[in-house]
N, C-alpha and C positions, 0 to 999 in steps of 0.2 A: 506546974501542972502539965503544961504541954510537953516538957522534957520527960516527965514521968510516963506519959502515954506513949511517947516514942520509944522509951526504954522497954516498956512492957511489950509493945509490938515487935521490937527487934528480938527480944528474948523468945517470944512465941515463934517467930520466924526461924530463928536458929534451931530451936528444939524440933520444929517440924522438918527442917532440912536434915537434921541428924537422924530422925526416925525414918524418914522416907529415902535416905541415902541420896539426897540431892535431887536434881531434876535434869531434863534435857529439852533442847529446843526442837520443835517440829517445824514444818515448812512455813507455817504462818508466823511462828516466832522469829525465824531467820529473816522473813520478809519484813516484819515489823522493825527489827533491829536495823536492817539494811536501809529501810526508808528513813528512819530517824537519823542515821549517820549521813546519808546522802542529802537530806533536806537541810541539816545543819551546815554542811559544806556549801550548799547552794546559797543559803541566806548570808553566810559570812563572806563568801566569794563575791556575790552580787553587790553586797554593801560596799566592800572595799573598791570594787571596780567603779561604782557610781561616785564614790568619794574622790576618785582620781579622774573623773570626767569621761569614763569609758562605759560602754554598754554592759548591762548586768550579765549577758551571756558570756562575755569574756572572763569575768570573775568566776562564773560557774565552771567554765572549762579549766581555768587555772587551779581552782580549788580541787576539782576532780583529779587533776594531774598530780597535785601535791599528795592527796590521800592515796592515790593508786601507786605512788612510788615511795611511800614511807616503808622503811624496813620493819614492818609490823605484820607478822604472819596472820594474826587474828583478823586483819582487814581484807585478806585476799578473797574471801567469799563474795565480796561486793562485785567483783569482776565476773564471777561465774554463776551467780544465783539466777536460775532460770525464771523465777517468778518476778524478780526485779527487772529482768530483761524484757519480759512481756509487758510490764507496766510502762517501761520506757518506749516500747514500740507503739503502745496506745498513745503515749505522749507525742510521738512522731505523727500519727494520724491526726490527732487534734491540732497539732501545730500547722499542718498543711490545710486543715479545715479552717482554722482561724485566718491564715493568709488569704484563702479564698473569700472568706466573709468580709475581709477588708476591701475587697474589690467587687466586681460584678461582671456579668456577661457583657453589659454595655461598655464597661471599661476596656475589655478586649477589642470591642468594635470601634472604640473611639481613641485609641492610643496615638493614631496618626502615623504617617509614613516615616517621620523622623525616628519615632520610638521603635517602630518595627525594624527599620533598616539598621539602627544602632544596635538593637538586640541581636539581629542575625549576623552582622559583621563581627560584633564582639564575641558571640558564641563560637562562630566558625574559627576565628583567630585564636581563641583560647584553647579550643580542642586541638587545633593544629600545633600550637606552641607546646601544650602539654604532651601531645603525642611525640613530638620531636625530642623533648627532654627525656621522656621515658625510653625512647629508642637509644638515646645517647648514653644515659646513665644506668639503664637497666636492660642491657642488650640480651641477657639470658631469659628475660620474662617473655611470655607469649604476647602476640600482637594485641590481643584483646585487653591485656593489662595496660598497654600503652594508651589505647583508646580510652580505657576507663579513667586513667589519670587525667587525660585531656577533658573528658566529660565532667569529671568531678570538680574541676576548677572553672567551669564555664558559667555557672549561675551566680548572679549578683545577690547580695543580701539586702533586700529592699528595706528591712527594718532598721539596719544601721544607718543607711544613707538617709532614710526618711527622718530619723531622729536628729541627725546633724542639720539637715535642711530646716527643720522646725526650730531648732535651738538658735540658729542664726537669722531667723525670720525670713528665710528665702523659699518657703515651701509653696509659694504661689507663683514663682517666677517661671519663665518659659523653660529654663534649664531643668528646674525641678519636675515639671510636667513630663518632659522628655525622659528624664532619668527614671522616674517612677513608672511611666508607661513601658519603657524598655525592660525594666525589671520584671513587670508582669509577663511579658513575652518570654523573657529569660527563664522564668519558672516553668512555663509550659514546655519550652524547648528542652530544659533539663530533665523533665519527667519523661519526655520522649526518648532522650538519650539514655536514661536509666533503663527504660524498657528495652531499648535496642541492645545494650550490653548484656542484660539478663538473658535475652533471647539468643545472643551470640554464644554464651557459655553453656546453654542447654538446648542445642538444636537436635541432638540425637534422639531425644524423647519422642519427637514427632516424625523422625525419619527425614527431616528436611536439611538441605544444605544451609550453611550460615547465611548466605544471601537470601534464600527463601524465607528463613526464619525471621530475619531482620525486616524484610519487605512486609511479611505478614504482621509483624509487631507494629510497624509504623502505621499500616492501614488500620489495625485494630485500635491503636491509641487515638488516632485522629477520628476514626469513626465513633469510638466510645465517647470522646469529649463532645463531638458535635451532637450525637444522639442524646446523651445524658443532659447536656446543657439546654438544648432546644426543647426536649420533652419536659425537663424540669421546670423551665421558665413558664411553660404552658400549664402543667399539672399541679405544681406545688401551691400556688395561691388557693386552688380549690381545696386541697388537702388541709392546709393550715386554717382555712375558714371553718372546715368541719371540726378540726381539733379545738378551735376557739369556743365551740359550743359546749365542750366538756368542762365540768367544774373541778376537775382534778388539779390539785396544786402541782405545779411543775410540768404541766402539759406541754408548754412551748419548748422547754429544754429537752424533754423526752422526744418530742417530734423532730426537733433539729438534729439531735444525736442519732436518732433512728435513721433519718435520711442520710446522714454522714456515713454511718456504719453499713447501711444497705448498699450505697454506691461503692464503698471500699470493698465489700464482699463481691459485688458484681464485677468490679475491675479485676479482682484476684481470680474470680471464677473463670474469666476468659484469658487468663495468663498475663495480666498486667499487674503492676505493683499496686497494693491497696491505697498507697498515697495518691495515685492518680484519681481514684474515685473520691477520696476525701477532699482533694483540691477542687474537683468538679462540683461537689456538693456545696462547698463554700461559695463558689462563683454563682451558683444558681440562687442561693438564699440572699435576700436583700432586706432592707429595713421595713419594706411594706409587708413582709411576712409576719412581722411582729406587731403591726399597728393595732389589731383588735385586742391583743393582749396588753399592750401599753395603755390603751384607752380604759381598761379596767384596773389600772394601777400596777401592772407587772413590769418587770424590766425587759428590755429587748434581748434577743438571743445572744448578741455579741457580748453583752454584759453578763448574762447568765453563765456562759461557759468560762468566764475569766477565772473563777476559783479552781476549776479543773485544769485550766492551762497553767495557772500559777503553781499547781501541785505537781502535775505530771511532766510538763516540758522541762523544768529544771532537772528532773530525774534523768531525762535523756542526755542533757548536756553534761551533767556531772559524770554520768557513766561513761560517756565518750572520753572525758578526761581521765577517768580511773583506768580505762583500758589502754591508755596511751603510755607505752613504755618509753621513758625518756632515755633509757640506756642507749638505744640505737642512735639518737641525736648527738651523742658524744663522739661518735665515729665520724671522721671527716667526710667519708663518702655519703653517709645518710644526711648529715648536715648540709652537704653540697646539694643533695637532691631536694631538700626542703627549700633552700635558698633559690635553686634553679626553678622550682615549681612556682615559688612566689614571684620571681621575676617574670616567668611566663604568664602568670595570672594578671600581673599588672600590664605587661606588654600587650596581652590579648585584648584587654579592654580599651587600650589606646585606639584600637581599630574602630571603636564605637564612634569616634569623632568623624569618621568618613560617612556615617549615616545621618549626621545632623544637617538638615537642609535649612537654608535661609541664613541671613547674616545677623539676625537679632539674638541668636543663642550662642553662648560661648562654648565652643567645641571642647576646649580643655576642661572646663567645669563638668561637662557631661561625661567625659572620659574618666575623670577622677571619681565622680559620683558612682560610676559603675564598678569601681575596683574592689570594694569589700566583699569577701566571701563569708558565708555564715551557715545558716541552717541547712541548705541543700547540700553543701559540700560535706557537712558532718553526717548527713543522711547517707551520702555516697560512701563515706569512710566506714560507717557502721555496717552497711549492707555489703560492701566490698570484702570485708573480712569473713562474711558468711558464704559468699559465692566461691565456687571452685572452677579452676581451669587446668586440665591436665593432672588432676589429682592433688593440686596444691591450691591454697587460698588465692583468690584473685588479687587480694591486697594483703601483703605480709606486714610484719611489724614496721619495716622501713617505710613502706608506702603509707601506712596508717598514720604513723607519727609525722610524716612529711605533710600530709593533708591537714592534720590538726595545726601544724606550724603555719601553713598557708593562711588558715582562718585567723590565727592569732596575729600574724604579721600584717595582713591586709586590713584587719580591724583596727590595728594600732595606727597605721600610717594614714588611713583615709580621713578621719576627722580633721587633723591639722592641715592636711593638704587641701581638703575641700574648703575649709574656712579661709585659707590663704587665697585660693582661686576666686572665691566669691568676693572676698575683700578687695582683691586686685581689680575685679570687674567693676565693683562698686566705686572704687577710687577713680577709675578711668571715666566712669559715667559722670561722677560728681565734678571732676576736673573739666570735662567737656561742657557741662552746664555752666560752670563759672566763667569759662572763656566766652561762651555765647552771650 
């Protein structure tokens, strides 16, 4: 009976197609197809990565790279579909919002001098090392491209390190607190660097010199973060109490996203990246903003946005992989650039050890924990291909592929290296106790 119904349906469909001379996809149809293919790649890639003990983001990147480099012309629309690109950018905004939600304004004030110094030393060294690699291997590129490469490899991926620390039961140690605190400062410094480079390549619009544009950008970024966070901490509790009086289902999620998108718009309106506003919004909102909603049986904001994160953020990572042309990496010069940038990324974070004060924390463990690059580097890669300097993209295919390779390589080497370092510290500690 079931097969008969299927046969009738197929016959009617075939007849309809013949009479109407087929059909064509509109923008929504192409978007639907693109989302289906991208999400399938994300699910399979993430699953395989987790099976091999790696973060899901690594599998999503690799899956995108496989899809994007298949010799199938029908799949090329994935890299160029504008609607898919917009959704991936919304995913970027939500990603930075989620990173901020996992922290708080108090976290920034309580990271301690070791975390702050480790972040500053590591960021400065990474930028310098990346700049030197760019000057040596890409001498024809403009100076801003060299600085951009250094800035792109400066930020640590807090998510990858946090997962390893949790898996080995070391998330409460002094080294873990220093690493995670430094990663918070890293994110802020990376956003400032992103704005600086953006201002550098577009100074003519305001008639300013590059130095003036950069100075103005730094002042705007710091001023925006200070003003939005201080005002937000003061005003948002009042706003969320008023929203809690509403009986509308989903009011908490709507209020949280509204705050995120408003600050993203405000940041963009004054010439900053929308990501700065989204990150600031996440820093402001804390668990106490959800208390009244939780008391009446609703989920907190951090849990409510997870379905959107699970939907849109993988779209961003898979698209980054799809747009990565593996062809350039087969050339010795480009492969050399990727390896040199990876070495610079690792060496740059070794400098973090100089910022660790006191003898109770293992400097080597902190340095290794700061090595992985992830979300922020991929954001730099995505934006670098859209910025232009001297009429050419700030980041060409060689630089784009090299930055993705940095993320892949540092993500692969950090978990075993960090586990080894933590085990080595634990062994020494246990040995000392047994001797005593």
